[in-house]
C-alpha positions in Angstrom: 20.2 0.8 -8.9 18.7 1.1 -12.3 15.0 1.1 -13.0 14.7 -2.5 -14.2 16.8 -3.8 -11.2 14.4 -2.1 -8.8 11.3 -3.5 -10.6 12.9 -7.0 -10.7 13.5 -6.9 -6.9 9.8 -5.9 -6.4 8.7 -8.8 -8.6 11.0 -11.2 -6.7 9.6 -10.0 -3.3 6.1 -11.0 -4.5 7.2 -14.3 -5.9 8.9 -15.3 -2.7 5.4 -15.0 -1.0 3.7 -17.5 -3.3 2.8 -20.4 -1.0 3.9 -24.0 -1.6 1.4 -25.8 -3.8 0.1 -22.5 -5.3 0.8 -20.6 -8.4 0.2 -17.1 -9.7 0.4 -15.3 -13.0 2.8 -12.8 -14.5 -0.2 -10.5 -14.9 -1.4 -10.9 -11.3 2.1 -9.8 -10.1 2.1 -6.9 -12.5 -1.3 -5.7 -11.4 -0.4 -6.1 -7.7 2.7 -3.9 -8.3 0.5 -1.2 -10.0 1.8 -1.8 -13.5 -1.0 -4.0 -14.9 0.2 -3.8 -18.5 3.7 -5.1 -17.6 3.1 -8.8 -17.4 5.8 -9.4 -20.0 8.3 -7.5 -17.9 7.4 -9.7 -15.0 8.0 -12.7 -17.2 11.4 -11.3 -18.2 12.2 -10.8 -14.5 11.3 -14.4 -13.7 13.3 -15.7 -16.6 16.4 -14.0 -15.2 16.1 -15.7 -11.8 15.4 -19.4 -12.5 18.7 -20.4 -10.9 18.1 -18.5 -7.6 16.5 -21.1 -5.4 15.1 -18.4 -3.0 12.7 -17.3 -5.8 10.1 -19.9 -6.7 10.0 -18.9 -10.4 8.3 -22.2 -11.2 5.2 -21.0 -9.4 4.6 -18.1 -11.9 2.7 -19.1 -15.1 0.6 -17.3 -17.7 -3.0 -16.2 -17.1 -4.4 -19.5 -18.5 -2.2 -21.7 -16.3 0.2 -22.6 -19.1 3.9 -23.3 -18.3 5.1 -20.7 -20.8 8.4 -20.2 -18.9 9.4 -23.8 -18.8 12.2 -23.5 -21.4 14.1 -21.2 -19.1 14.6 -24.0 -16.6 17.5 -26.5 -16.8 16.2 -29.9 -17.9 13.3 -30.6 -20.2 10.5 -30.8 -17.7 12.0 -29.2 -14.5 9.3 -26.6 -14.1 6.6 -29.2 -14.4 8.4 -31.6 -12.0 8.8 -28.9 -9.4 5.1 -28.0 -9.6 4.0 -31.7 -9.5 6.2 -32.2 -6.5 4.0 -29.6 -4.8 0.9 -31.5 -5.7 -0.1 -29.4 -8.8 -1.6 -31.5 -11.6 -0.4 -30.7 -15.1 -1.5 -32.1 -18.4 -0.1 -30.9 -21.8 1.9 -28.1 -20.1 -1.3 -26.7 -18.5 -2.2 -26.7 -14.8 -5.5 -28.5 -14.2 -7.9 -27.0 -11.7 -6.0 -23.7 -12.1 -8.6 -21.7 -10.1 -8.1 -24.0 -7.1 -4.3 -23.5 -6.9 -4.2 -19.8 -8.0 -2.8 -17.4 -5.4 -3.7 -13.7 -5.6 -0.8 -11.5 -4.5 -3.2 -9.2 -2.7 -4.5 -12.0 -0.4 
């Protein structure tokens, strides 16, 4: 298994733990995995998995709660629709009350 594939699997293992109705950030996952400066690599991993329904990629956003990965989902607003179906409120591509729905991987 190449280095990226192993890293991606570690990212996916964390993403699978994000509870329904919660979100986390690329940076929080990177920090949890011990590679705090690799948030973009986490984003790349999430972009590669948007069609795998076992990985809730829609629950991973940027550090400000912006839906920066939304263009990797089929359909114009699929990421937003998935989050809203879980009770998360979004306005102008940003999660409202972000602190209240944020999940820390180390919790």
